[in-house]
C-alpha positions in Angstrom: -44.0 6.2 -38.3 -44.6 4.5 -41.4 -45.6 0.7 -41.1 -42.7 -0.4 -42.9 -40.7 1.5 -40.4 -42.4 0.0 -37.4 -42.2 -3.2 -39.3 -38.3 -2.6 -39.3 -37.9 -1.4 -36.0 -39.7 -4.6 -34.6 -37.3 -7.0 -37.0 -34.7 -5.1 -35.9 -35.6 -5.6 -31.9 -36.2 -9.2 -32.7 -32.7 -9.8 -34.4 -31.1 -7.9 -31.4 -32.7 -9.9 -28.5 -31.7 -13.2 -30.3 -28.1 -12.4 -31.1 -28.0 -11.3 -27.1 -28.9 -14.9 -26.3 -27.7 -15.4 -22.8 -25.1 -18.4 -22.2 -25.2 -19.5 -18.9 -22.6 -22.0 -17.6 -23.2 -24.7 -15.4 -20.4 -26.0 -13.3 -20.5 -27.0 -9.7 -24.2 -26.6 -9.1 -25.5 -29.5 -6.7 -28.9 -28.2 -6.6 -31.5 -27.2 -4.2 -35.2 -26.7 -4.1 -36.8 -28.4 -7.2 -39.6 -25.7 -7.5 -36.7 -23.0 -7.8 -34.8 -24.5 -10.4 -38.1 -25.5 -12.6 -38.7 -21.5 -12.8 -35.1 -21.1 -13.2 -34.9 -23.3 -16.4 -38.1 -22.2 -17.7 -37.3 -18.5 -17.6 -34.4 -19.6 -19.3 -35.4 -21.5 -21.9 -38.4 -18.7 -22.2 -35.2 -16.5 -23.1 -33.9 -19.0 -25.4 -30.4 -18.9 -23.8 -27.6 -21.1 -24.4 -26.7 -23.5 -21.4 -22.8 -24.7 -20.9 -22.3 -27.6 -18.7 -19.4 -27.6 -18.0 -18.8 -29.3 -14.6 -20.9 -31.1 -12.0 -24.8 -30.3 -12.4 -26.5 -32.4 -9.8 -29.7 -33.5 -8.2 -32.4 -30.6 -9.3 -30.0 -28.8 -11.8 -30.6 -32.0 -13.8 -33.9 -30.8 -14.9 -32.6 -28.5 -17.4 -32.6 -31.5 -19.8 -36.6 -30.9 -19.7 -36.6 -27.3 -20.1 -33.8 -26.1 -22.2 -34.1 -27.4 -26.0 -31.3 -29.9 -26.6 -30.3 -27.3 -29.6 -29.3 -24.8 -26.8 -27.3 -27.6 -24.6 -23.8 -28.3 -24.6 -21.2 -30.4 -22.6 -17.7 -30.0 -22.2 -15.9 -33.0 -21.6 -15.7 -32.1 -17.7 -19.3 -31.7 -17.6 -21.7 -33.9 -15.9 -25.0 -34.7 -14.6 -25.9 -36.4 -11.3 -29.1 -38.1 -10.6 -30.7 -39.1 -7.5 -33.6 -39.5 -5.7 -35.3 -36.3 -4.6 -35.3 -35.0 -0.9 -38.1 -35.7 0.6 -38.9 -38.5 -1.5 -42.4 -37.5 -2.0 -40.8 -34.5 -4.9 -39.3 -37.4 -7.0 -42.3 -37.8 -9.1 -42.1 -34.4 -9.9 -38.8 -34.3 -10.8 -38.7 -37.7 -12.3 -41.8 -35.8 -15.3 -39.3 -33.2 -15.8 -36.4 -35.2 -17.7 -37.4 -35.7 -21.1 -38.3 -39.8 -22.2 -34.6 -40.6 -23.6 -33.1 -39.5 -19.9 -35.6 -41.0 -18.1 -34.6 -44.3 -20.2 -30.8 -44.0 -19.8 -32.0 -43.6 -15.7 -34.0 -47.1 -15.9 -31.0 -48.7 -17.9 -28.6 -47.4 -15.2 -30.0 -49.0 -12.2 -33.0 -46.1 -11.9 -33.1 -43.3 -9.1 -31.4 -44.2 -5.9 -30.0 -42.4 -2.6 -26.6 -42.7 -4.7 -25.8 -40.3 -7.5 -26.0 -42.0 -10.8 -23.7 -39.8 -13.4 -24.2 -39.0 -16.6 -20.6 -37.9 -18.0 -18.7 -38.1 -21.1 -18.4 -39.7 -23.6 -21.5 -40.7 -22.5 -23.4 -37.5 -22.2 -22.8 -36.4 -25.8 -25.4 -39.2 -26.4 -27.6 -36.8 -25.3 -26.2 -33.2 -25.3 -23.8 -31.7 -28.3 -19.9 -31.1 -27.6 -19.3 -27.6 -26.6 -17.1 -26.0 -29.4 -13.6 -25.8 -28.8 -13.7 -28.7 -26.2 
């Protein structure tokens, strides 16, 4: 194979991979183990996946905001993020560091993390994430 043919093959494979970027819909995700969500969102970010927040994303699910680039996240009118202190409590500093500074500022401005859910939802969610097309 000639060098130019190899370059064309590489270009075509990269273009095809970008065109196949996965869209992950998040709705009704009430969290779980933080380390599992960190790994999930990191893997999806590395794959350049898009995330569509279409319903509640609560607890550890919310760390997507720190892993997925903003350009790859959209929210529908029913999309929401629910923040709270981690269980067990000693996990909270790890959870907190996963959030980008503007999300941490919003949480702080709205009373901080507690054992009650703090909801970021429409229309305020659109200050942080674009509205999904067609919604």
